C-alpha positions as CSV (number, residue, x, y, z in Angstrom):
1,M,-45.2,-2.3,-63.5
2,S,-48.8,-2.0,-62.6
3,V,-49.7,0.2,-59.6
4,T,-52.0,-2.6,-58.4
5,V,-49.2,-5.1,-58.4
6,A,-46.8,-2.7,-56.8
7,A,-49.4,-1.9,-54.1
8,G,-49.8,-5.6,-53.3
9,I,-46.1,-6.1,-53.1
10,S,-45.8,-3.1,-50.8
11,V,-48.5,-4.3,-48.5
12,A,-46.7,-7.6,-48.3
13,L,-43.4,-5.9,-47.4
14,V,-45.1,-3.7,-44.8
15,M,-46.8,-6.8,-43.2
16,F,-43.5,-8.6,-43.2
17,G,-41.8,-5.7,-41.4
18,A,-44.7,-5.5,-38.9
19,V,-44.6,-9.2,-38.1
20,L,-40.8,-9.2,-37.9
21,T,-40.7,-6.4,-35.4
22,T,-43.5,-7.6,-33.2
23,A,-42.9,-11.4,-33.2
24,P,-41.8,-12.5,-29.8
25,A,-38.7,-14.3,-31.1
26,T,-37.4,-11.3,-33.0
27,A,-38.9,-8.2,-31.3
28,G,-36.4,-5.7,-30.0
29,R,-33.4,-7.1,-31.8
30,W,-31.6,-4.7,-34.0
31,P,-31.2,-6.9,-37.0
32,S,-35.0,-7.4,-37.2
33,I,-35.5,-3.7,-36.9
34,A,-33.0,-3.0,-39.6
35,I,-34.5,-5.5,-41.9
36,A,-38.0,-4.1,-41.3
37,A,-36.8,-0.6,-42.0
38,V,-35.3,-1.8,-45.3
39,A,-38.5,-3.5,-46.2
40,L,-40.5,-0.4,-45.5
41,F,-38.1,1.7,-47.6
42,V,-38.3,-0.8,-50.5
43,A,-42.1,-0.7,-50.3
44,I,-42.1,3.1,-50.5
45,V,-39.7,3.2,-53.4
46,Y,-41.4,0.4,-55.3
47,T,-44.8,2.0,-55.1
48,G,-43.4,5.4,-55.9
49,T,-41.7,4.0,-59.0
50,A,-44.9,2.3,-60.2
51,I,-46.9,5.5,-59.7
52,R,-44.2,7.6,-61.5
53,S,-44.0,5.3,-64.5
54,R,-47.8,5.3,-64.8
55,H,-47.9,9.1,-64.9
56,R,-45.2,9.2,-67.7
57,R,-47.4,7.1,-70.1
């Protein structure tokens, strides 16, 4: 996995979480907050895994 690709996917996940928690239709609802938290966690893990695999080469 390329770090550039992982960074792009992570940015998309962070943007998805931000939109989900701030959109008027979903803001303040616990499912949207939970989904956004999972998206942020996946973004961190995904990018970290890509960086880690790059350093092992």
